[in-house]
C-alpha positions in Angstrom: 98.4 105.5 -29.1 99.2 103.5 -32.0 97.4 100.1 -33.1 99.4 97.6 -32.5 100.7 95.7 -35.8 98.2 92.9 -36.1 95.1 94.5 -35.1 95.9 97.1 -37.8 97.0 94.7 -40.5 94.0 92.9 -40.0 91.6 96.0 -40.0 93.5 97.0 -43.0 93.3 93.8 -45.0 90.0 93.6 -44.3 88.5 96.9 -44.3 90.7 98.2 -47.4 91.8 95.4 -49.2 88.6 93.9 -48.9 90.5 90.3 -47.8 88.6 87.6 -46.5 89.1 86.8 -42.6 90.5 83.2 -44.1 93.1 84.9 -46.6 93.7 87.5 -43.9 94.7 84.6 -41.4 97.0 83.3 -44.0 98.5 86.8 -44.6 99.4 86.9 -40.7 100.0 83.3 -40.1 97.3 83.5 -37.8 94.6 81.1 -36.7 91.2 82.3 -38.9 89.3 82.6 -35.3 91.6 85.0 -34.0 90.9 87.4 -37.2 87.2 89.1 -35.8 89.2 89.7 -32.1 91.7 91.6 -34.1 89.6 93.5 -36.1 87.0 93.9 -33.3 90.3 95.6 -31.0 91.1 97.8 -34.0 88.0 99.3 -34.3 87.4 99.8 -31.1 90.5 101.8 -30.4 90.0 103.6 -33.4 86.4 104.6 -31.9 88.3 105.4 -29.1 90.8 108.0 -30.5 88.1 109.9 -32.5 85.9 110.1 -29.8 88.8 112.1 -27.7 89.8 113.9 -31.0 86.5 115.9 -30.8 86.1 118.9 -29.0 82.4 120.1 -28.3 82.1 124.2 -28.2 79.5 125.6 -26.7 77.5 128.4 -28.0 77.6 131.4 -25.2 74.1 132.4 -23.7 72.5 134.9 -26.2 69.3 136.7 -26.6 66.5 136.1 -29.2 68.6 138.8 -31.5 71.8 136.8 -31.5 73.4 139.1 -29.0 75.1 138.4 -25.8 72.6 138.5 -23.0 75.5 140.4 -20.5 76.6 142.9 -23.3 
């Protein structure tokens, strides 16, 4: 799922472009107290997406020589 525009823009302006919260609020035409919530929302969605894109592969049971125990 793509990030909504405002949270994505707030996240990029602050995290990558190093704008302050006040500058970001001015650019996005929102109140400064809204920016933290937008950045938090974007961060949470990014973390959720990264977490769901990781596949864990478990090793098969093996004996001490590194060979499969059943073969």
